N, CA, C and O of each residue as an XYZ file, in Angstrom:
840
protein
N      -3.131     -1.795     -1.609
C      -3.564     -2.402     -0.874
C      -1.990     -2.695     -0.014
O      -0.987     -3.163     -0.553
N      -2.097     -2.338      1.234
C      -0.822     -2.201      2.355
C      -1.258     -2.775      3.131
O      -2.483     -2.819      3.250
N      -0.370     -3.483      4.017
C       0.122     -4.078      5.220
C       0.331     -3.324      5.850
O       0.724     -2.324      5.250
N       0.270     -3.201      7.157
C       0.718     -1.949      7.883
C       1.802     -2.302      8.888
O       2.754     -1.525      8.811
N       1.937     -3.296      9.851
C       2.918     -3.572     10.852
C       4.384     -4.036      9.866
O       4.500     -5.130      9.315
N       5.199     -3.155      9.827
C       6.678     -3.191      9.314
C       6.680     -3.090      7.761
O       7.729     -3.449      7.226
N       5.687     -2.662      6.959
C       5.515     -2.067      5.725
C       5.239     -0.292      5.782
O       5.795      0.554      5.081
N       4.298     -0.095      6.754
C       4.035      1.297      6.797
C       4.798      2.026      8.061
O       5.422      3.084      7.976
N       4.623      1.261      9.215
C       5.004      1.625     10.209
C       6.042      0.848     10.798
O       5.736     -0.339     10.908
N       7.273      1.180     11.246
C       8.207      0.730     11.923
C       7.885     -0.076     13.487
O       8.393      0.267     14.555
N       7.089     -1.012     13.326
C       6.660     -1.355     14.690
C       6.985     -3.048     15.007
O       6.569     -3.741     15.935
N       7.953     -3.435     13.781
C       8.206     -5.126     14.070
C       9.039     -5.314     15.377
O       8.743     -6.219     16.157
N      10.220     -4.352     15.655
C      10.306     -5.009     17.084
C      10.005     -5.020     17.952
O      10.513     -5.741     18.810
N       8.883     -4.109     18.199
C       7.712     -3.823     19.066
C       6.931     -4.706     19.139
O       6.738     -5.234     20.235
N       6.206     -5.161     17.932
C       5.403     -6.525     18.376
C       6.397     -8.170     18.526
O       6.038     -9.139     19.195
N       7.174     -8.107     18.022
C       8.249     -9.303     18.563
C       8.785     -9.062     20.057
O       8.944    -10.078     20.733
N       9.018     -8.077     20.520
C       9.356     -7.783     21.848
C       8.002     -7.963     22.818
O       8.086     -8.205     24.022
N       6.926     -7.828     22.200
C       5.830     -7.925     23.034
C       5.231     -9.063     23.395
O       4.783     -9.404     24.490
N       5.271     -9.700     22.215
C       5.334    -11.601     21.739
C       6.469    -12.248     23.088
O       5.949    -12.943     23.961
N       7.439    -12.063     23.131
C       8.294    -12.561     23.913
C       7.866    -12.278     25.193
O       7.528    -13.226     25.902
N       7.802    -10.826     25.747
C       7.226    -10.986     26.985
C       6.244    -11.409     27.306
O       6.348    -12.015     28.372
N       4.954    -11.397     26.768
C       4.108    -12.038     26.797
C       4.452    -13.343     27.454
O       4.165    -13.461     28.645
N       5.183    -14.591     26.662
C       5.315    -15.536     27.071
C       6.019    -15.364     28.229
O       5.576    -16.097     29.114
N       7.126    -14.550     28.646
C       7.912    -14.370     29.739
C       6.964    -14.403     30.912
O       7.013    -15.077     31.941
N       6.284    -13.706     30.593
C       4.824    -13.358     31.841
C       4.264    -14.510     32.372
O       4.077    -14.560     33.588
N       3.910    -15.617     31.526
C       3.557    -16.545     31.485
C       4.074    -18.026     32.109
O       3.418    -18.904     32.669
N       5.411    -17.957     31.812
C       6.458    -18.931     32.027
C       6.634    -19.773     31.205
O       7.124    -20.885     31.398
N       6.084    -19.129     29.771
C       6.254    -20.352     28.618
C       7.456    -20.154     28.032
O       8.021    -19.170     28.509
N       8.201    -20.824     26.999
C       9.213    -20.797     26.595
C       9.018    -19.562     25.343
O       8.147    -19.441     24.482
N      10.351    -18.646     25.693
C      10.318    -17.404     25.043
C      10.976    -17.404     23.683
O      12.201    -17.504     23.603
N      10.020    -17.269     22.341
C      10.539    -17.371     21.289
C      11.997    -16.500     20.677
O      12.247    -15.309     20.863
N      12.576    -17.202     20.141
C      14.035    -15.929     19.460
C      13.260    -14.948     18.657
O      12.047    -14.932     18.452
N      14.152    -14.156     18.253
C      13.446    -13.164     17.402
C      13.447    -13.101     16.108
O      13.082    -12.115     15.467
N      13.958    -14.410     15.523
C      13.469    -14.815     14.258
C      12.386    -15.447     14.190
O      11.513    -15.250     13.346
N      12.355    -16.308     15.128
C      10.448    -16.854     15.007
C       9.631    -16.000     15.584
O       8.432    -16.092     15.319
N      10.048    -15.090     16.403
C       8.929    -13.999     16.851
C       8.425    -13.482     15.587
O       7.223    -13.540     15.325
N       9.489    -12.857     14.595
C       9.273    -11.881     13.714
C       8.541    -12.691     12.637
O       7.672    -12.089     12.006
N       8.732    -13.722     12.403
C       7.997    -14.676     11.371
C       6.342    -14.428     11.397
O       5.651    -14.123     10.425
N       6.004    -14.590     12.433
C       4.583    -14.690     12.527
C       4.094    -13.212     12.397
O       2.920    -12.935     12.152
N       5.061    -12.300     12.575
C       4.138    -10.719     12.066
C       3.271    -10.615     11.142
O       3.600    -11.016     10.025
N       2.253    -10.187     11.294
C       1.160    -10.112      9.966
C      -0.226    -11.130     10.166
O      -1.392    -10.773     10.000
N       0.266    -12.544     10.583
C      -0.564    -13.278     11.276
C      -1.651    -12.796     12.280
O      -1.328    -11.916     13.079
N      -3.048    -13.354     12.305
C      -3.799    -13.455     13.368
C      -3.199    -13.873     14.906
O      -2.352    -14.759     15.025
N      -3.655    -13.248     15.870
C      -2.721    -13.935     16.721
C      -2.857    -15.139     17.216
O      -1.871    -15.656     17.740
N      -4.219    -15.917     17.156
C      -4.124    -17.115     17.119
C      -3.240    -18.003     16.409
O      -2.737    -19.038     16.846
N      -3.072    -17.370     15.002
C      -2.291    -18.222     14.123
C      -0.708    -18.343     14.433
O       0.082    -19.275     14.279
N      -0.538    -16.822     15.010
C       0.909    -16.609     15.493
C       1.255    -17.414     16.415
O       2.284    -18.068     16.245
N       0.460    -17.578     17.667
C       0.917    -18.772     18.905
C       0.745    -20.024     18.570
O       1.193    -20.929     19.274
N       0.056    -20.254     17.421
C       0.314    -21.891     17.403
C       1.709    -22.117     16.789
O       2.276    -23.160     17.115
N       2.388    -21.207     15.872
C       3.782    -21.383     15.678
C       4.760    -21.081     16.148
O       5.826    -21.595     15.810
N       4.645    -20.053     17.165
C       5.820    -19.702     18.383
C       5.972    -20.456     19.663
O       6.952    -20.598     20.395
N       4.272    -21.075     19.775
C       4.315    -22.003     20.833
C       3.731    -23.432     20.737
O       2.716    -23.774     21.343
N       4.488    -24.281     19.886
C       3.785    -25.255     19.867
C       4.121    -26.179     20.984
O       5.037    -26.277     21.800
N       2.623    -27.050     20.603
C       2.679    -27.981     22.145
C       2.028    -27.531     23.232
O       1.561    -28.291     24.080
N       1.935    -25.951     23.295
C       1.276    -25.715     24.273
C      -0.504    -25.427     24.033
O      -1.006    -24.829     23.081
N      -1.102    -25.945     25.003
C      -2.692    -26.002     24.577
C      -3.231    -24.870     24.230
O      -2.931    -23.943     24.982
N      -4.031    -24.565     23.220
C      -4.962    -23.509     23.075
C      -5.671    -22.560     24.412
O      -5.713    -21.331     24.473
N      -6.146    -23.456     25.333
C      -6.544    -23.018     26.567
C      -5.614    -21.801     27.232
O      -5.926    -21.040     28.148
N      -4.569    -21.854     26.595
C      -3.604    -21.150     27.274
C      -3.482    -19.822     26.417
O      -2.918    -18.885     26.980
N      -3.871    -19.655     25.322
C      -3.795    -18.785     24.307
C      -4.439    -17.455     25.215
O      -3.716    -16.478     25.413
N      -5.667    -17.489     25.677
C      -6.045    -16.172     25.939
C      -5.161    -15.408     26.917
O      -5.213    -14.180     26.865
N      -4.378    -15.976     27.780
C      -3.747    -15.484     28.819
C      -2.529    -14.650     27.729
O      -2.071    -13.554     28.053
N      -2.254    -15.118     26.866
C      -0.953    -15.000     26.318
C      -1.154    -13.577     25.359
O      -0.350    -12.684     25.094
N      -2.311    -13.737     25.041
C      -3.129    -12.293     24.190
C      -3.481    -11.158     24.975
O      -3.553    -10.031     24.485
N      -3.788    -11.504     26.632
C      -3.998    -10.296     27.189
C      -2.349     -9.498     27.660
O      -1.962     -8.331     27.608
N      -1.758    -10.668     28.070
C      -0.239    -10.203     28.170
C       0.314     -9.248     26.836
O       0.863     -8.146     26.849
N      -0.028    -10.055     25.794
C       0.604     -9.483     24.680
C       0.123     -7.792     24.400
O       0.873     -6.855     24.126
N      -1.354     -7.772     24.570
C      -1.897     -6.579     24.440
C      -1.260     -5.459     24.926
O      -0.859     -4.432     24.378
N      -1.236     -6.042     26.587
C      -0.772     -5.239     27.587
C       0.711     -4.598     27.276
O       0.914     -3.385     27.251
N       1.702     -5.587     27.047
C       2.956     -5.125     26.266
C       2.891     -4.061     25.179
O       3.363     -2.932     25.311
N       2.248     -4.526     24.064
C       2.343     -4.179     22.950
C       1.674     -2.649     22.980
O       2.217     -1.836     22.232
N       0.488     -2.161     23.818
C      -0.183     -0.895     23.891
C       0.798     -0.132     24.391
O       1.068      0.935     23.839
N       1.622     -0.649     25.742
C       2.440      0.229     26.275
C       3.857      0.560     25.731
O       4.776      1.136     26.314
N       3.806      0.006     24.348
C       5.205      0.188     23.563
C       4.787      0.911     22.199
O       5.588      1.586     21.552
N       3.151      0.659     21.737
C       3.179      0.881     20.217
C       3.687      2.757     20.094
O       4.395      3.065     19.135
N       3.376      3.577     20.844
C       3.668      4.769     21.022
C       4.815      5.120     20.406
O       4.946      6.156     19.754
N       5.869      4.097     20.625
C       7.592      4.347     20.162
C       7.544      4.159     18.891
O       8.295      4.872     18.226
N       6.656      3.148     18.145
C       6.525      3.056     16.788
C       6.448      3.913     15.769
O       5.311      4.383     15.731
N       7.180      4.359     14.872
C       6.861      5.752     14.087
C       6.423      4.959     12.660
O       6.808      3.805     12.474
N       5.753      5.527     11.864
C       5.491      5.594     10.468
C       6.817      5.177      9.869
O       7.664      5.606     10.652
N       7.424      4.545      8.856
C       8.504      4.908      8.226
C       8.472      6.152      7.650
O       7.459      6.758      7.302
N       9.906      6.609      7.536
C      10.061      8.150      6.991
C       9.400      8.033      5.507
O       9.740      7.181      4.686
N       8.517      8.912      5.319
C       8.132      9.068      3.838
C       6.661      8.480      3.653
O       5.868      8.723      2.743
N       6.504      7.635      4.766
C       4.985      6.699      4.154
C       4.158      7.689      4.544
O       3.171      6.959      4.622
N       3.711      8.829      4.876
C       2.505     10.018      5.207
C       2.676     10.418      3.866
O       1.663     10.518      3.173
N       3.778     10.662      3.380
C       3.948     11.831      2.082
C       3.213     10.956      0.691
O       2.261     11.271     -0.024
N       3.891     10.044      0.684
C       3.695      9.087     -0.037
C       2.075      8.562     -0.279
O       1.418      8.559     -1.320
N       1.757      8.183      0.903
C      -0.038      8.024      0.971
C      -0.725      9.114      0.145
O      -1.471      9.057     -0.833
N      -0.087     10.402      1.059
C      -1.345     11.617      0.672
C      -1.122     11.297     -0.975
O      -2.023     10.925     -1.726
N       0.314     11.531     -1.372
C       0.231     11.496     -2.808
C      -0.453     10.993     -3.803
O      -0.936     11.516     -4.807
N      -0.440      9.801     -3.368
C      -1.344      8.234     -4.411
C      -2.739      8.642     -4.077
O      -3.613      8.621     -4.944
N      -3.021      9.081     -2.622
C      -4.419      9.574     -2.624
C      -5.244     10.925     -3.870
O      -6.343     11.000     -4.419
N      -3.874     11.879     -3.856
C      -4.357     12.811     -4.487
C      -4.492     12.879     -6.258
O      -5.155     13.633     -6.970
N      -3.617     11.818     -6.580
C      -3.522     11.077     -7.710
C      -4.908     10.455     -8.091
O      -5.369     10.467     -9.233
N      -5.457      9.962     -7.097
C      -7.125      9.613     -7.524
C      -7.021      7.643     -7.249
O      -7.844      6.839     -7.687
N      -6.225      7.429     -6.721
C      -5.790      5.783     -6.240
C      -6.408      5.664     -5.003
O      -6.334      6.487     -4.091
N      -7.251      4.220     -4.996
C      -7.813      3.621     -4.060
C      -6.462      3.392     -2.981
O      -5.257      3.294     -3.215
N      -7.149      3.361     -1.861
C      -5.580      3.122     -0.989
C      -6.851      2.032      0.129
O      -8.021      2.269      0.430
N      -5.976      0.885      0.471
C      -6.404     -0.172      1.394
C      -5.477     -0.619      2.438
O      -4.248     -0.627      2.357
N      -6.189     -0.982      3.409
C      -5.088     -1.427      4.327
C      -5.833     -3.268      4.496
O      -7.013     -3.591      4.634
N      -4.510     -4.209      4.406
C      -5.203     -5.433      5.161
C      -4.054     -5.963      5.837
O      -2.997     -6.379      5.363
N      -4.469     -5.869      7.106
C      -3.555     -6.276      8.295
C      -3.881     -7.427      9.363
O      -5.050     -7.710      9.623
N      -2.888     -8.024      9.919
C      -3.298     -8.837     11.002
C      -3.844     -8.335     12.528
O      -4.433     -8.874     13.465
N      -3.276     -6.924     12.215
C      -3.934     -6.212     13.693
C      -5.435     -6.397     13.698
O      -6.186     -6.764     12.795
N      -5.685     -6.036     14.993
C      -7.484     -6.014     15.234
C      -7.762     -5.047     15.180
O      -6.983     -4.117     15.391
N      -9.013     -4.911     14.869
C      -9.838     -3.653     14.379
C      -9.699     -2.601     15.448
O      -9.519     -1.472     14.992
N      -9.741     -2.705     16.833
C      -9.463     -1.920     17.778
C      -7.829     -1.280     17.633
O      -7.678     -0.060     17.702
N      -6.843     -2.038     17.463
C      -5.596     -2.037     17.145
C      -5.158     -0.543     16.032
O      -4.527      0.500     16.200
N      -5.888     -1.170     14.911
C      -5.703     -0.476     13.737
C      -6.461      0.443     13.887
O      -5.952      1.302     13.166
N      -7.369      0.892     14.340
C      -8.747      2.352     14.435
C      -7.759      3.162     15.047
O      -7.372      4.213     14.535
N      -7.212      2.584     16.438
C      -5.746      3.129     17.442
C      -4.975      3.735     16.400
O      -5.079      4.942     16.183
N      -4.241      3.029     15.764
C      -3.021      3.367     15.350
C      -3.436      4.415     13.889
O      -2.694      5.375     13.681
N      -4.395      4.217     13.120
C      -5.203      5.361     12.457
C      -5.262      6.487     12.921
O      -4.524      7.379     12.504
N      -6.239      6.694     13.972
C      -6.152      7.999     14.584
C      -5.004      8.550     15.147
O      -4.905      9.775     15.074
N      -4.126      7.932     15.685
C      -2.652      8.362     16.247
C      -2.030      8.876     15.092
O      -1.229      9.772     15.360
N      -2.128      8.622     13.973
C      -1.109      8.929     12.807
C      -1.755      9.909     12.009
O      -1.072     10.437     11.132
N      -3.353     10.375     12.189
C      -4.055     10.813     11.003
C      -4.209     10.561      9.611
O      -4.429     11.313      8.661
N      -4.010      9.101      9.725
C      -3.958      8.344      8.653
C      -5.446      7.632      7.916
O      -5.528      7.061      6.829
N      -6.636      7.919      9.015
C      -7.766      7.069      8.890
C      -8.704      7.719      7.525
O      -9.612      7.009      7.091
N      -8.461      8.997      6.920
C      -9.297      9.434      5.810
C      -8.711      9.184      4.595
O      -9.366      9.264      3.556
N      -7.430      8.861      4.612
C      -6.359      8.124      3.355
C      -6.788      7.012      2.722
O      -6.628      6.767      1.526
N      -7.543      6.084      3.828
C      -7.790      4.749      2.914
C      -8.934      4.899      2.979
O      -9.558      5.647      3.732
N      -9.412      4.011      1.983
C     -10.877      3.961      1.265
C     -11.476      2.795      2.144
O     -12.581      2.761      2.686
N     -10.534      1.905      2.151
C     -11.178      0.542      2.909
C     -10.193     -0.230      3.510
O      -9.105     -0.309      2.940
N     -10.432     -0.993      4.881
C      -9.493     -1.657      5.644
C      -9.871     -2.998      5.906
O     -11.097     -3.093      5.951
N      -9.276     -4.076      6.096
C      -9.768     -5.551      6.895
C      -8.531     -5.428      7.806
O      -7.484     -4.786      7.895
N      -9.252     -6.430      8.457
C      -8.328     -6.809      9.590
C      -8.158     -8.408     10.149
O      -9.178     -9.096     10.103
N      -6.993     -8.987     10.641
C      -7.450    -10.182     11.079
C      -8.348    -10.722     11.710
O      -8.372    -11.949     11.620
N      -9.083    -10.261     12.307
C     -10.298    -10.632     12.984
C     -11.604    -10.538     12.386
O     -12.630    -10.845     12.993
N     -11.572    -10.073     11.079
C     -12.741     -9.713     10.248
C     -12.716    -10.949      9.052
O     -13.731    -11.398      8.521
N     -11.640    -11.285      8.827
C     -11.659    -12.778      7.671
C     -10.314    -13.601      7.870
O      -9.410    -13.160      8.580
N     -10.246    -14.567      7.344
C      -9.230    -15.776      7.824
C      -8.129    -14.918      7.735
O      -8.031    -13.882      7.077
N      -7.259    -15.491      8.511
C      -5.961    -14.990      8.829
C      -5.158    -14.942      7.221
O      -5.588    -15.739      6.387
N      -4.070    -14.062      6.839
C      -3.040    -14.147      5.802
C      -2.534    -15.639      6.152
O      -2.371    -15.943      7.333
N      -2.267    -16.633      5.047
C      -2.343    -16.332      3.685
C      -3.447    -16.709      2.771
O      -3.376    -16.938      1.564
N      -4.678    -16.740      3.701
C      -5.967    -16.938      2.468
C      -6.310    -15.656      2.314
O      -5.895    -14.768      3.059
N      -7.117    -15.460      1.303
C      -6.872    -14.589      0.402
C      -8.210    -13.356      0.451
O      -8.575    -12.411     -0.249
N      -8.670    -14.069      1.805
C     -10.096    -13.333      2.337
C      -9.907    -11.841      2.039
O     -10.448    -11.235      1.115
N      -9.068    -11.336      2.945
C      -9.034     -9.508      3.057
C      -9.231     -9.244      1.820
O     -10.215     -8.582      1.491
N      -8.360     -9.696      0.929
C      -8.012     -8.937     -0.287
C      -9.324     -9.176     -1.252
O      -9.504     -8.427     -2.212
N     -10.173    -10.184     -0.977
C     -11.025    -10.448     -2.024
C     -12.072     -9.749     -1.395
O     -12.806     -9.191     -2.210
N     -12.397     -9.589     -0.173
C     -13.462     -8.635      0.448
C     -13.165     -7.221      0.039
O     -14.007     -6.374     -0.260
N     -11.973     -7.088      0.061
C     -11.798     -5.213     -0.327
C     -11.843     -4.933     -1.739
O     -12.087     -3.799     -2.151
N     -11.563     -6.160     -2.697
C     -11.906     -5.939     -3.767
C     -13.322     -5.747     -4.248
O     -13.625     -5.059     -5.222
N     -14.264     -6.490     -3.394
C     -15.484     -6.547     -3.321
C     -16.162     -4.916     -3.028
O     -16.994     -4.329     -3.720
N     -15.508     -4.457     -1.797
C     -16.210     -3.021     -1.457
C     -15.834     -2.131     -2.206
O     -16.539     -1.139     -2.394
N     -14.594     -2.298     -2.817
C     -13.874     -0.890     -3.726
C     -14.512     -1.122     -5.408
O     -14.594     -0.159     -6.170
N     -14.938     -2.543     -5.832
C     -14.625     -2.592     -7.049
C     -13.717     -2.303     -7.784
O     -13.978     -1.496     -8.677
N     -12.680     -2.709     -7.711
C     -11.646     -2.757     -8.558
C     -11.001     -3.915     -9.274
O     -11.062     -5.066     -8.843
N     -10.448     -3.606    -10.265
C      -9.816     -4.727    -11.312
C      -8.821     -5.134    -10.518
O      -8.074     -4.318     -9.977
N      -8.690     -6.540    -10.346
C      -7.437     -7.168     -9.780
C      -6.349     -6.937    -10.283
O      -5.334     -6.857     -9.591
N      -6.344     -6.744    -11.952
C      -5.020     -6.490    -12.885
C      -4.533     -4.815    -12.412
O      -3.513     -4.232    -12.780
N      -5.387     -4.402    -11.685
C      -4.731     -3.101    -11.745
C      -4.518     -2.943     -9.936
O      -4.919     -1.919     -9.385
N      -4.057     -3.722     -9.378
C      -4.168     -3.881     -7.924
C      -2.723     -4.277     -7.806
O      -2.193     -5.045     -8.610
N      -1.960     -3.616     -6.559
C      -1.107     -4.183     -5.903
C      -1.001     -4.380     -4.501
O      -1.429     -3.437     -3.835
N      -0.509     -5.433     -3.818
C      -0.403     -5.905     -2.550
C       0.910     -5.782     -1.979
O       1.697     -6.687     -2.255
N       1.381     -4.677     -1.102
C       2.527     -4.374     -0.614
C       2.764     -4.755      1.010
O       2.223     -4.229      1.982
N       3.763     -5.859      0.980
C       3.836     -6.227      2.532
C       5.442     -6.399      2.746
O       6.261     -6.089      1.880
N       5.710     -6.832      3.769
C       6.899     -7.221      4.325
C       6.905     -8.636      4.682
O       7.972     -8.874      5.248
N       6.231     -9.597      4.603
C       6.034    -11.247      5.123
C       5.914    -11.647      3.738
O       5.681    -11.093      2.663
N       6.206    -13.036      4.242
C       5.634    -13.966      2.764
C       4.246    -14.180      3.131
O       3.392    -14.412      2.275
N       4.050    -14.127      4.077
C       2.708    -14.198      4.433
C       1.575    -13.365      3.595
O       0.452    -13.819      3.377
N       1.938    -12.337      3.243
C       1.244    -10.757      2.822
C       1.866    -11.098      1.041
O       1.303    -10.498      0.125
N       2.793    -11.883      0.786
C       2.941    -12.045     -0.968
C       2.164    -13.209     -1.525
O       1.781    -13.307     -2.691
N       1.909    -14.392     -0.207
C       1.137    -15.662     -0.331
C      -0.474    -15.357     -0.620
O      -1.264    -15.935     -1.366
N      -0.647    -14.193      0.287
C      -2.032    -13.674      0.244
C      -2.730    -13.255     -1.201
O      -3.798    -13.537     -1.744
N      -1.332    -12.259     -1.626
C      -1.693    -11.906     -3.162
C      -1.991    -13.108     -3.767
O      -3.097    -13.601     -3.986
N      -0.663    -13.616     -4.066
C      -1.067    -14.875     -5.095
C      -2.082    -15.921     -4.882
O      -2.308    -16.760     -5.754
N      -2.745    -15.901     -3.676
C      -4.005    -16.895     -3.246
C      -5.248    -15.893     -3.988
O      -6.174    -16.393     -4.628
N      -5.082    -14.377     -3.775
C      -5.973    -13.781     -4.456
C      -6.068    -13.405     -5.964
O      -7.069    -12.871     -6.440
N      -5.022    -13.702     -6.640
C      -4.739    -13.648     -7.702
C      -4.323    -12.250     -8.204
O      -4.580    -11.888     -9.353
N      -3.561    -11.342     -7.157
C      -3.110    -10.026     -7.330
C      -1.466    -10.253     -7.199
O      -0.821    -11.039     -6.506
N      -1.097     -9.327     -8.072
C       0.433     -8.797     -7.785
C       0.961     -8.546     -6.782
O       0.514     -7.529     -6.252
N       1.866     -9.110     -6.180
C       2.757     -8.957     -4.774
C       3.762     -7.614     -4.803
O       4.556     -7.568     -5.744
N       3.772     -6.819     -4.098
C       5.381     -6.244     -3.777
C       5.896     -6.373     -2.454
O       5.185     -6.203     -1.464
N       6.975     -6.636     -2.407
C       7.780     -7.108     -1.006
C       8.937     -6.072     -0.598
O       9.910     -5.781     -1.294
N       8.680     -5.662      0.455
C       9.355     -4.356      1.348
C      10.309     -5.207      2.350
O       9.667     -5.702      3.277
N      11.811     -5.509      2.368
C      12.664     -6.073      3.002
C      13.146     -5.284      4.243
O      14.224     -5.578      4.760
N      12.433     -4.367      4.694
C      12.966     -3.200      5.909
C      11.743     -3.764      7.150
O      11.490     -2.986      8.070
N      11.335     -4.552      7.121
C      10.123     -4.666      7.809
C      10.595     -6.439      8.991
O      11.462     -6.681      9.831
N       9.633     -7.108      8.475
C       9.705     -8.850      9.377
C      10.499     -9.623      8.689
O      11.427    -10.108      9.336
N      10.438     -9.860      7.714
C      10.872    -10.995      6.742
C      12.216    -10.621      5.823
O      12.363     -9.547      5.238
N      13.211    -11.783      5.817
C      14.390    -11.442      5.060
C      14.340    -11.275      3.451
O      13.506    -11.865      2.764
N      15.212    -10.503      2.986
C      14.897    -10.260      1.576
C      14.735    -11.407      0.691
O      13.992    -11.411     -0.290
N      15.496    -12.427      1.099
C      15.742    -13.797      0.409
C      14.601    -14.508      0.459
O      14.191    -15.185     -0.484
N      14.066    -14.401      1.489
C      12.682    -15.583      1.795
C      11.166    -14.427      1.186
O       9.986    -14.780      1.191
N      11.565    -13.406      0.841
C      10.594    -12.436      0.085
C      10.562    -12.837     -1.448
O       9.594    -13.097     -2.163
N      11.686    -12.812     -1.684
C      12.117    -12.826     -3.468
C      11.988    -14.732     -3.317
O      12.599    -15.196     -4.279
N      11.795    -15.109     -3.026
C      11.389    -16.601     -3.249
C       9.863    -16.946     -3.937
O       9.494    -17.738     -4.804
N       9.069    -15.775     -2.963
C       7.785    -15.713     -3.218
C       7.420    -14.969     -4.843
O       6.346    -14.916     -5.442
N       8.658    -14.498     -5.192
C       8.270    -14.043     -6.431
C       7.100    -12.627     -6.729
O       6.032    -12.403     -7.298
N       8.089    -11.965     -5.960
C       7.233    -10.598     -6.076
C       7.663     -9.774     -7.519
O       8.602    -10.001     -8.282
N       6.803     -8.929     -7.568
C       7.097     -7.760     -8.883
C       8.207     -7.084     -8.743
O       9.034     -6.994     -9.651
N       8.386     -6.353     -7.200
C       9.585     -6.026     -6.905
C       9.660     -6.404     -5.587
O       8.766     -6.992     -4.978
N      11.098     -5.950     -4.992
C      11.417     -6.445     -3.768
C      12.696     -4.948     -3.111
O      13.866     -4.793     -3.461
N      11.889     -4.096     -2.118
C      12.818     -3.059     -1.899
C      13.323     -3.315     -0.568
O      12.668     -3.799      0.354
N      14.826     -2.869     -0.526
C      15.279     -2.980      0.650
C      14.907     -1.503      1.752
O      14.662     -1.509      2.959
N      14.953     -0.824      1.195
C      14.785      0.386      2.046
C      13.564      1.543      1.852
O      13.408      1.927      0.693
N      13.018      1.909      2.494
C      11.501      2.607      2.300
C      11.751      3.686      1.341
O      10.920      3.789      0.438
N      12.745      4.521      1.356
C      12.746      5.452      0.163
C      12.429      4.934     -1.406
O      11.857      5.533     -2.316
N      13.016      3.600     -1.372
C      13.198      2.959     -2.940
C      11.665      2.610     -3.142
O      11.304      2.950     -4.268
N      10.888      2.167     -2.561
C       9.373      1.746     -2.415
C       8.361      3.224     -2.737
O       7.379      3.358     -3.467
N       8.901      3.961     -2.076
C       8.228      5.762     -1.941
C       8.193      5.794     -3.546
O       7.199      5.826     -4.271
N       9.999      5.770     -4.021
C      10.120      6.449     -5.117
C       9.376      5.822     -6.427
O       8.737      6.406     -7.302
N       9.646      4.572     -6.282
C       8.968      3.577     -7.031
C       7.169      3.740     -7.060
O       6.748      4.148     -8.143
N       6.524      3.573     -6.413
C       5.063      3.706     -6.357
C       4.917      5.271     -7.065
O       4.399      5.177     -8.178
N       5.224      6.565     -6.712
C       5.220      7.621     -7.131
C       5.720      7.679     -8.962
O       5.132      8.338     -9.820
N       6.556      7.073     -9.115
C       7.191      6.936    -10.507
C       6.103      6.012    -11.308
O       5.860      6.265    -12.488
N       5.640      5.239    -10.821
C       4.398      4.436    -11.457
C       3.236      4.432    -11.572
O       2.561      3.841    -12.415
N       2.792      5.337    -10.423
C       1.521      5.689    -10.063
C       0.788      5.972    -11.157
O      -0.389      6.312    -11.040
């Protein structure tokens, strides 16, 4: 089970920049890079509660509207990490079940799956609007119900502490990647099975142990 942004796709800077631009458009405090990156992977309203403390929730729809405007205009510039597609297809050929658990909207995930041609690679997907936001375990538990797989044979791979805490809450082993939104030490503090600093390290490890 993979997170999407910052794990399979190099989109961290695009998301953080879109959040910052959305806040600026409405005249709200613009979050620093670290703060904007920290919320990647959460549902949008959960993210806004963190980056805009004290701002009434009634303002959130305006921020979300501007965020989506900026993100859609920039998302074409976000590529898959080198080696991601080849690794996913190799794992598929080996017979592994592959899934996505992401804070993206369903519309956003379907759009990017179509753009990358990876829709057929994944057996199931869950988005932030379809289950409780990370780090709640709901997305992973629902994916397990759909796929009928054993938790002891499952990995959740993600670039944020939200992903790793979600995995812990679901009773699933977490694997961290430190080339996305959260720094390596924060990820290691969540006690993942492994923490990879470069994408090629993750792909090689997955192929070796698959």
